[in-house]
N, C-alpha and C positions, 0 to 999 in steps of 0.2 A: 502492500499499500504508501510505504515512504516512496518507494522509487515511481512509483506511477505518479504523484504529487508531484515530484521532482519534476518530472516531464512536462507536466500539464506546467508549472511553476516557469519552465526551460521555454514552453511556447507559447506560453499570455507574455514574457519579457520580451520573444521575437518579435512577436504580432504589436509591442509597442514598439520597439527601436524599429522597426518597419515603418510604421507611421508619422516616428520622426524622426527618423534616421537622417536628417540635414544640419546635425551637429558637424562637420565635414564637410563647407558646403562649398560645391562648386563652381560657385560668380557670387558676388556681391552686388545688392542694388541698393542706388538707395534715390528715392522721388527727389528730394530735394538737388539731384545731380542737375548740374548746367543742361540747358538743351539742345540738343543739336538741330539748325533750321536745316531742312531739305523743301525745296520750292517753296522759299516764300512761310510754312507752316513748322512753327514749336514740336518737337518729337523727345517722346522719353529714347534716349540710348541704352543697350542693356549690352552688353561686353559679356557671351556667355561663355568666351573662351580666354578667362586673360591667363595672359603671360604667350598667347597662340605667336609663334611665327607668320604664320599664313599672313600674309602683307592685300593681297583680295579680302580678307577679311573687316569688313568697318564696322559690324557689330550687326543689331536686328535695333528695329523701330518700331515704336509704338508711336500715334498721334496724342500729342499733350494737346486736348480742347479745354482746359479749362483756363490758361493762360494765354489762351489761342485770338487773338483780339482781332483775328477775320472771323470769327463765329459768334452766335448771339449764345448768352448763356442762363439760363431758369432755371431757379430752384424752388422745391417744393419744402414751406414753410413748417409743415406738423403733416401727421400719420394721415394718411388720406384714405380715402375708396376710389378707384377708378371706374368709372362704367361707360357703353358706349353713347353715353347722352351728357356726360361730365364737362360742365363748363371751364376750360382755361385762365376765362378772363373771371372769374369769380375774383372778388378783391381779396388780398390775402392771401389766394393760393400758391400763385407762383409772385420771389421775387427776383427779381422786379415785376410788372403787370408786364405781361406777353405782350408781344407787339402785335397790334390788328393788323397792319399792311403786310406784313410777312406771313401772319394767318389769319385769315379773314374769318373762317369760318369757327366758329367757337368750342367745338366740340372736335375739333382734330385741329393737329399738328402736322402742317403740310410744307412750310419751311425748310432744305435740306441742312440750312446754316444755324438753325433753331436747336439747342442740346437741353434737353433736359436733365439736372442734376437733383439725384436726390440724396438728402448730407448725412452720414456718420449720424445715428440715432434716431433716424427719419422713419417710418415703413409706410411702404405704397403698398394697399391692397388692390389685386386685378381680379373684380367680379364678372365682369362680361367680356364679348370681344373690344381689345383695344390696340390700337397702333400707334408705336410715337418713334418717330425716324431714329435719333441718339439720345442715350439713356447715358450716363454715366453714375453708377451704384458705387454711393461707400455706406448707404444703408443698409433698406429690406425692401428687396422687391418680389411680393408673395400672391403669385394664384390661389386666388381662394378657395378651400379642399372642397366647401360644399355648393361650387358654383361650376354651372359648364363655363371657363374661364379660356380664352382665347389672348395668346399676345403676341404681337409682332411687331418685330422691330427692324431695322435697316442698320443698325450701328448698336453693341454693347458693353462697355467696357465696365468694370467690375474693378473696382480697389481693395486692396486690404483692408478685413471689417466690414465687406462689401458682402452682399448676400440674396443671390436668385434663386428662389423654392419653390417648384411643382411639387403638389401632394395631395393628389386626388383624394375624395373620399371613394366607395365604393360606387356613390349613386350619381356621381358628377365626372366629367371628360373635362380633359385638359389640352388643350394647342396651343405648339409656340411655332413661330412662323420667324424664321430667320430669313429676311427676305433684303436680299443684298442688293446694295446703288446699282440700278441700270448704267451699263457697263458707257452707254452713250451721253448719260446725266448724272457721272460722278462728281463728290465734290471736292473742289481745290482745295479742302484743307484734309484731304485723305490721299496723297502723290502717287504712297506705292502700296494703294489699293489694298489696305490690308484687312483681316479677317473680319468678319461680319460680326462675330461674338468672343470678345475677347478678357479671358478674365486676370489679371495682374495681380495673382496673391489672393485674391477672394476667392468666396467659396459659391458653388453651386450642387444645388442638392434638385435631382429627377427622380420621384420614386412612385411608380405607375402601382395601384391599389394593388393588383392583381397580380398573387408574387408565383402562381404555377409557372410550370419550366417552358421556354419560350417555343421548344422544341424536343423531338423526340426520336428514339430509333426504334421502327420496328419491325418485324417480321413473324409472323403468325403461322405460317405458311408451309414449316417446316418442321415434324413434330422435332427432330435430333438438333434443332434451334433453331427457336420459337420465342414469344415474347418481344420485351426492348433490349437496348440494350446500351450502355451508359448514358443515359437523359429518359423520361418519361411524362407525361403525363396522361388526365383519361380525357378521349376522344368524345366532342359530344356526338349528339346521337343526331340533330340535324340541326341546319341552318348557322353551322359554322365555318366560315371560309379557313381554309387550311394552304401551305403552298406544298408541293412536291411537285417531282419530277415526273412530269406527263406530256405526253402530246396528243391534244385533239386532233395534228391533221390526220395522222396515219386510223384513224378508228377501225377503218374498213382492209387496211392492207390484209394480205393472207398470211394467215399465222400467226400473226402477231397481236399482241395485246398492246394497247397504244399507250400504255403508263409503262412500258417497257423501252420505250424508245427516248434517247437525251435528245431532245428538241425543241423542250419547252417546260416551263416550271408551272406554270399557273394552273390553278386546280379551287374546284369550288365558288362560293360567291365573291363578288370583291368588294368587302366595305358595306355600307348602309344602304347603295343607292339600287341594288338589285340584280346589277349587271355580272351575268352567266358565265363563267370559263365549262371547262369539262369539270365536270364533277365525277369528283371518284368515290362517293360514299364511303364506305368506311374500308374496302377492301386492302389490307395491307400486302398484298403477295407481289412477288417480287420486286422491280425496282420503285424509286420510293420511299426506301428504305427510310429516308429520313424527311421528317415531318416537323413544318412549321408553323405555328396558330398563334399570330399577332393580333389577331381583330376582338381577342375579349380583352383586353386592354386597354386602358383609360387614358393614355397619355402618348400620344403624338408628337415628332418633332419635324416638321420640314421644312423645306426653301426654296426662295426663288435667288433667281440670275447666281452669282459667284457665292456660294452661302458655307459658311464655313466656322466651326466652333474652334478657338486657342485655347489651352490653359498651362500655362507658367507660373515663374518665381516661386512662390509657396501657395499655389492653391490648393482648395479644399475641395477635391471634386467627387461627388455620389450620384453614378448616375443608372437608376436601376427600372426595371420591369416599362421599361419606354420603347415606342417604335420609330425608325429614325427613316424618315424617306424622302428621295429629290432633295438631295443636300451635295452641293459640290464647288469646290473653287480649283485646287491645282486637280488638272488629267493625268492622262496618260500617255499625253504625248511629248517630246522631250522637254524636262526643265529649264525655264530662261526664266531667269531670278534678273529684278534690277540689277543694275551694274552706280557705284556711284565713285566718287572719287576723292582724292584726301580730301576736301574742301565741302562732300556731303551731295555733290551739284550730281543729279542726274543726269549719266551718260549712255543709258541705255534704256529704254521699259520695257521690261518684262511680260512675254506673254502667258508666260506659265511659272510664275513662282510658287517654291515650294513651301511646305509645314500650311498647308491650308485643305485640312480633310475636314470631314464632320464634325469630327474629335481629332483633335490634335494635343499630343501629351508631349510640351516642350520645355524641357531642361525643366523640368516641374520638383520641387524638393521636398512635396508632403505623396505621401503615396495615393494613387488614385483609388476610386472604387468602382467598377464597368460591368455589372453583371443582370441576367436575363434579360436582357433587350434584342431589339431585330432591325436588322437593315436592310431598307429596300431598295432599288433603285428610283423607282418612281411606283406613285400607285396608280395600280394597272384601270383604274375606271378615269385616270387624266392624260392628259399630256406632260411632258416635259418641261420642267419651268426654270429648272438651277444645271448648273454645269455638271456632265459626268464626273463623278470625283477620280481618281487612280485609285485608291483606297478609301476604305471607309475610316479606318482609326491608323493612326496615324505618330508614332509615337520615339522621339529623340532622348538620351539620358535621363528617363523617369522609370519609375518605379509603381508596381500596386498589383490589384488583382483585373483582371479581365477572363471572365470565367462565365460560361453558359447562356452565351449569344447566341443568335440565330443570324445566319449573314446568304441573302442570294444574291448572285452576283451574275454579272452580264455586262452586255456593252463592253468590256475587256477593264471593269473592276475589280479590285482585290480584295482580298477584307482588313488581314490587320498586317502592317508592314510596321516593323520596329527598326529605324533608320540608322542609327549612329552605332552600334556596338556593344553599347556597356547598359542596355536598357535591362531592369533586373523586376520582370511582373510575374505572379502565375497562371498563367496562361493556357485553362483547363476550360474542357466537357463545354467548348466554343463549337458549333455548323455551321458549314458550309454548302450551298448545291448552286451549281454553276453551269451554265450556258457559253458559247461563243460561238460566233459567225462567220469571223473575221479569221480567214486563214492567212494572212501573211505574218511572215516573220518579221521583227523589229526589226530595226539598223542597231548593230554593237553601239554600247551606250557606255561610258565610265562613271563610276564612282561620284559625285551623290546620288544621280542617276543610274538605275536600273535598266539589262537589256530585256528584261520581259516581264509582261503585266498579265493579269489576269491571275492569280494566284490564291492559294487558302489565306496562308500563313507566309508573308515574307521576313526573313529573320537574320538580320545579324550578328545575332546577342545569344551567345555559350551561357548567358548569367539566369535565362529563363527559364522555368520549367514549364515543359510543353505535357500536358499529359491529356487524354482522351475526348481529344477532339475527333469530330466526326466531314467526310468530304464523301461529295458524293457527284456524279456527274461528267465536263468537263471544263477541265483548266487546262487552258491554252500555254501557264509557264509552270505547272506543277501546282500541285495540294499544295506542298510544302518548299517553299522557294528559299534556301539556306546560303546567303553567299558571307564567307570568310572577308573581312575587309584588310584590303593591302594597303602597301604607305600609308600606316595610321598616322603618322606622326607629322606626312608633308599637309593630310590633309587637312586635319585640325590644327597644325601647326605645334602640336602640344606632343610631348616627350613620355605624358603618360596620365590617365586619366583617372579621375576620383572616382569610386564603384558607388552605388547607394543599394538601398533596399537592403537585405540578407547579409549584402557583404559590406556596408558601410564597412570602413575605416582603413580600409585593403582599397590598394591602387593596382593599374593595369600599368605596364611596360608598354609604351607603344613605340618604342627605337626600333625591335625585333621582331619583324614579322609572326615569324617561326613559332616564336611563344606563346604570341596570344591565337593564333591560329590554334595553336596546339590545346587551347584550352575546351576546343570540341571535343576532344576525346572523350573529356570529362560526360558530355549531355545523353542523355536518358529519353528517347520519344517515347512513351508511354502510352500502350491501352487505345494509339491512333485507331479511325473506322476513315478506311479508304477505298472506296468503289468507283468503278469507270475510269475513264481519261486521269486519272488524280497521282501522278505520279511525285515520286519524293526528289525531289531536285535541287543538285548541289552542286552550289558554280563555285567550282576550287579544280585549279590547279598548279598553287603553289608546293612550299614545301611548309614542313616534314607533312607526309601521308597522313590522312584523318580515315577514323573510323568511328562509322553514324551507327549507332546504338540501338536497337527497337526493342521494347519489352512488351510483349503482349501483341495484342491489337488484331484486325481485321484486315486481312488484305483480299477484296471480294473486285473478282477480275478487273484488278486494278492495272493500268495498262501506262506506258510514256503518250508523252503530249506526241501527237500525228501529227503536230504543225512543226514542231522543233526539229521532229527529228529522231536519228540513231547515229550522227555524228557526235556523239556526248563521252566524252575521257575526264572525267572528274578524277584525281588522285585520293581516292575514298576505298575502303573496304565496307562492306554492307554487314551490319551482325546484328541478325534478329533470332531472338530469344523467345519460342512459346508464341510463335503466329500462329492464327487461323486463317489459312491459305487457301481460298476457293475462285471458283468462277462465277457464284452468285449463293445466295443462303435458301433456295427457295426450289422446289423440285420445275414445276414450272414455270419458272424466271426465264426470258429470254433477252434481257435486259443486258448482261453483259455473257452469254455464254457461248458467243461464237467470238467476241471480241478474246483477243491473247494477249502475250508479249508484255510482261511487266516490266523485264530489262531488258533495253535496248542499247547500243554503247560499247565502252569499256571501261571495265574496272580494274582496280587490283585485288579484289576478293570478293566473293561471298559466300558469308559462313550463316549455317541456321541451324538452328539446336531449338531439341524441344516439340518442335512443329507438329502440326497438324494440316496437311494438304494430302485430301482425300475425292480429290474431283479430276478430270480431267482437262483441268484448266493448264496453259502452256505459262508456265512461271519466267522462262527465260526467250527470248528471241531466235530466231532462226541466226540473229545479226549480233547477238551478243556474244561477247568474250570477255576472258578476264585471266588473272593469272592463275588462280587459287579456288577451288569450292571444297566447302565442308560441308556434309550432311550429317549431323548427330543426335541423336535417340531422337528419330523421326519418325512419323509417317506421310509418305511423300511421293505422288503420283504425278507423273510426265507422261508426253509424248514421246515416243522413243522409235527408233529405226534399227538400233543395236542392240545385244547386253548393254555394253558399257556406255547406256545413251549419254550421260553427262560429259563424254569427251571431245565433243564436237564443240559445247565451250569454253573450256578453259586447256589449260596446261598440263594441270594437276589436279585432283580429284583425291577427296578422305572423303569414307562410306564409314560409320560406325553405327550400329545399332538399327540401322534402318530399313524397315517393313513398308512394301508398298505395292505400287505397280505402275506396269507399264501397258498404254493405250493409246489410240489413234482415232478410237472413235467416240463422238458426239454423244456421252452417259450421263443420265443424273446423277445429281454432286451425291445420291444415298449409295452406289456402286463404287464400291474400292475391293478389290481384288489379293488380300496382303497371303501368306503362306501362314499358316494357323498351329498355334501352342509352339512355336520355333523353339527349338533347344539345341546349346553344342555343346560338345564335353572333349576334354586336351584326354587322348586315349595315351601320348608319348609327348617326347619335345615338341615333335614338328608335327604329329596326328592328330586332327580334329575330326572330330563323330557329329553328326545333324543330326537331328530329328527333327519333324513337323508334320503337318497337315494338309497335301495339296488343295488347290483351291477350284473347281470346278463349276462356279457360278458365273464365268463370262465365257462370251459367246466363242465358240468354237473352241473350249478348252477341251472337248474332250480327244483325245489324241496328241497331248500336248506332250513336248520335250521338257527336261529340267536338268542343266547344264549346272558344273559347279565351276567357279574362274575364279584363279589364284592370280592378283597381280595384274590382271587383262588377260592371264593365259588360259585358255581351254582346259581342263583338266579332264572331265569325265562329264558324259551326256548320256541321261536315263532317256531312251526315245518310246515313244508309243505308249502316252502310262492315258487308259483308259476307264471310266467312268464303271462300266461295267465287270472289270475285271479287277474292281479295286472294292475293299469295303472300306468304308469312309470311318469306319468306328475305328478303326487302329490308326496307328501312327505311322508315318509312312518314316525308315531312317534309310539315311542315304547312304551312298560309299563311302569311307572314309579319304577325307582330305589330306593332301600330303602338303605342308608346307616347306617353300625351298630348302630353309636351311632351318637350325635348334635356335635363330638368334637374330629379331630382327622384328618389324611391325606388317602384317603380308593382310590385303584386304578380300575377303572371301566371298563371292557374289553366287548366291542361290538364285539362276534366271529360268523361270517357268516361258515356256513360250507357246500359244494359242499353235493348233494345227491347221494349216490353213488348206481350206476349200473353196477359199475367194480369189477373185479375178486381181486384185490389188496384192501385192506381194508385204506392201506398209504395214498391211491387217494381219501379218504372221506374226508380228509383233507385240502384238497383246497378251499380258499375262500378267501372274507376279513374281515378285522379287523380295531377297532380302541379303542385304551388305551388311559385314561388322569389318574392323580391322582388328585382328589379333596378336598380341604381343607373346613372339616364343623368347623366353628370358631364362635359361637353365644352364647354358655352359661358360659364360665369359665371368667368372667366378677369382680369376685371380688378377691383380692388381698388375696391373704393365706400366705404365710414367703417369709422369706427373705433370705439367710443366706451368710452373708462373712464369705468367706476362707479365714483366716487370723492366722498367727503367735501367734500374740498378743490378746490372752486370760487374761482379766485382772479378779480379783477374783470378785467385783461388776458387775453385770449384769446391763445391762442397754438397751433401746432401743436405735438401732442408726437411725440418718433420713438420711434415702438415699431415692432418687425420688419420692418423694411425699409420702413414708411409712417408716413405723417402723420398721427394721428390727432386726437380733438378730444375733451372731457369732453360728460358726460351733461345738466350743468348747463350747459353753457354754449351749447346747443342745445336746451331745455328749453322756455325762453322764444317758441322759434320753433315751438314743436308737435312739433318731430323726435323726442323724447325724452322721455318721462313716464312714471314710477316708482311701487309701492309697496311700501313693507316702511322698513328704517331703512341707512343708511350708516353704514360705521362703516370702521374701519382697526386696522395693528398699534399696539402701542402704542412698540416700537422696532424701526424697521427693520432688517431684519438686510443684511446686508454684500453677502449675496448670494442669492439665490433658486432653485431649479431645478427640474426634472421627472425630474430621476434619471437626466439623461442630458448637457445644456447648461446649464449655473449660467446663468443673469442676474444682471449685474450693474450695467450702463446705468440712468441714473438713473428717465428715463420709464419703460421699461418695468419697473424693480423699484418704482417707485410704483403704476401700474395694477392689477399683480398682487397689492398687498399694500393697499390701498385697496377697497372692496368695498361691494357690496348685499345684505343679506340679508333673510330673511322676518323680522316682527319677534316673537321667542317668547315677547315678558312679552305683547304683547297681541294674540298670534294674529294678527298680521297677515302672510299672505303677502307674499312677493316676485314682482313683477311687470315687466315692463318692454315697453313699447307703443313704434313704433318706427315712424317714418311714413318711407315709401318711395314713391319714384316709378311710375306706371303701365309698360305696355307693357315689362315686362323679367321677368326668372328671375333668383334669387338664389340665394347658397350660403351660410354664415355658420358661426364659431367661435366657440365659447364658453370664457374662462377661469375657472377657480376657481381657489381656495386654501387650503391648509389653517393657519388662524392660532393654531388650541387647541392648547395645552400640556397633554400629558395625564397626565404626573407620573408618578414611578420607580415610587412606591407605590403607586398606582389603578390598576387592571386594567381595560381598558376597551376597547371596539368603535367602531372609524370608523361613522360612522353614513353613512345608505343615503338617499338623495334622489330624485327622477322629472323631469322635464323635460316640458313639455308647448309645443307648436308652435300655435298655434290652437286651445288646446283639445284636440290629441290628443296624447297620450302616442308620447311616442321609445322605441324599439328601443336597447338594454334594459330595461325600465322601470325597475328600479330600479340605481342607483350609487353607487359607494363614494368617500368623500372622500378625498381626497391623503394619503399621508401628512404629520406635521406641517411644517411650514413648504417644502412643496414645492406644485408647482402641477401644474394637467391643462391642456392644453388639449382639446378634446370636440369631436366633428363631424367628417364636414361634415354640417351641417344646410340643406334645401331648402327653400325660398318661391316661388312665381312670385304675380305681381300681371299678371294679364290684364285690367284692366282700362284706360282709357286715363287713368283719372285717381289719384291717391294713396292709398294703402292702407296699415293698418296694420300691422303685425307685432307679435303678440302674443308674450311669450313666458312662461311661467306655473315659473317655478323655485321645486323643493321642495316643493309646496305642501301637499302631505299631511302632511309631518314637520312639526309646528309649535312642536316643543321644540326643537328643533336650529337655530342661526343658521349654517346655510351659505351660504358667500359666492360670488356669483358678482361676478366683477372686471373682467371686459369683453369685447365684441363687436367680432366681428372680420367686417365683408361684403365681399363679393366680386357681382357684378353680370354679366349680360351688357352693360349697356352699354359706351359707351367711355371716359365719362367719369367719375373720381370724383365724391363730392359734394363742392361747398365750403362746406370749414370755415369755420369767424370765425376771423380770423387780428386782431391790432386791430395799430395800428402801434406 
């Protein structure tokens, strides 16, 4: 109980520190600071990047209307209630009295140069539809919870202490219209066309009454996987509109349910006006897994012209249960910002300035809360009134929670964009449905612009938590776009960046890209749902190689962007742990069953473990290539043409405990043909006996043959296995499989191939298979040689007492041709008193010296570390490698441990990547196996961390055992 209380206390402290984690400020700003004159108009200047060496950055600017003599300012004198009949000329209502010349209608503010001010301590309550062109808020503006209130504004600026609040009661509806200025009639006092709704450290609370989930993931047509996933709500039985993927235009297409084609997303009735699109009723089968329900909410925010909301400085932001529609300012076109010279004269008028999104979180020092909202391009019963946004939410150098929101994407719109690289959000359980019609590929762009648009989540930040987000449909640029930023120090002109949120107090080093790139190796993308053209895309070709980690999740008919093509070569490994991979969730679903090819392009590696992939889904495209594929502890089916069916995609394949099905036929998801009750046992050092029950359920299975394949070599084939001649209740026992030697790792595949009576030879490959890698390790028990990889090579050679055996130094036997290397030798500056692997500390001089001196790749000259060891013939060997982490990470620099690969004679070793030990820890890796069947000496080649050219990753020593009866005679001088 005490432990639980302690954990809860820690969580509470973390929440508090996250909310108030602005003690280590990104920047400072004083409202009393000297104003900057731009186009004859005074502006606040905020320097978001103090100390920046980027001369192109002049600051960010916001109009200061209070000191602007070109506008007319009127302040409310007391708490007031505004209605559609409010008389602004009432004596004492405003100070000074409002001009009747500028505003000839007593109940309306019509002059664009008229500014109303809500002073501190004053509350303005809005009871009925009301329109105010420009409002400065230092007090409170509250939409009356008990009234159907509508607030229309063209410019709102909220200052510290100011509040705009809309919290409607259950019986009321609230509407906020951000009615940006007409571009042909923009007021002169805003020459930079700043955002329509700006919070400069103020407070904004938008909280609809209905708290039920804005979206749900539903499938109830397949019994083995039914019900809801990730989020859920109770679907209304009648007269309630929803959004889902549906195509009303294809209702008559032969054999196709229109709900299964991704060309539209409208369904149900649209709002209260009674206009109908295709009604879907309550049938959730097939496509349309993600269902969104905005029209039960009672708080709506919309826009006209260039309309956006910006929250910056120390703004308090709480936006929940709200529907946003038809808002936009920054578009998907190439960014084109205003340019100022050193005197703040506008030298270029921007046509598409950045950082003006429907919701923009810009260098905000307080945590924001954006939950359970919906974002729609436009109400489907109206014409578009605003600009089409590049993304609904854009954030830079900010933090908080963005969770449970629903996004409808079209017209090239993206959902959420984290744009600087240090954002720290809890980005969870958001849903995105998308369609696009523009098939053109955008021209390459350079950061801060991005190459591809129409994505669900575009992120540059490895500090954010990504969990439980759902994507369905067609995303031109990918459901996820991960963009590790390069040349950070020159972009912002900062050598380091202060981190916020849960990383408050830490800083990021911007001077070496590979360090910030490496942070992505620690990010886990957990339990996401990706269906359709919902590619996970990583724009990265730099160093070091990255590992993209997926934990759990659904990958349903997932495929690459058909627009971007297959010439995709990111420097990454994809690592899937416990994924559910299928072409559909439903037996009769035709949405994705004919769509294949999750992965196209070229990757470093794909690792899959604990997977459930039991449909006929084609996980790898024919064009897909990578250096290494590993599938472990999985049920995995795949299209195939040969027994070693994965070799077409990779140079190297590792399979362990994989039970699967090979088929080329479009069969429903419920068909999976494994070898049942599979068992294996060693009969001797290199003989394995297998037992299993064959599968006769698939088409043309009678007469099948079963082959036993060891390291791609067919060893035995049992032909013509007929069900009529076989007792299905008895276990079929195979012939004994002989491993090539008694030392090593060997992949054995038992492959059942159907008897083909069909004209197409490809159908003959249907059948079951089981693959596993077995370790034969019984004969290399004699210590043969230990090599200390050290720069300290004394003249007098001696035996080194290390871990119970006598070792030697590589330098002492290099002249004998026994040990040669490439790379660079090094050692720690100060040898610690002890070194540990986390269990046992090492204090003796020789082993401690071996661990803290090492060989590594030469990162300066990009020379990899390799070791060549000459070993006798007619012998078998196993060996262990020792590595050590001497690198100090620093208490204020957030870092991630680097990854590296090991290759033996050019072959990658499982796992494909490994993580270095913690600081001042060592690791013992292995065993690795190697055999020399020839009669003469042979060279064992070890390539260490050869792909990671930026990190000097140490290898400290090599410990070799052999089948020989005597150890190698190391040189010892008298």
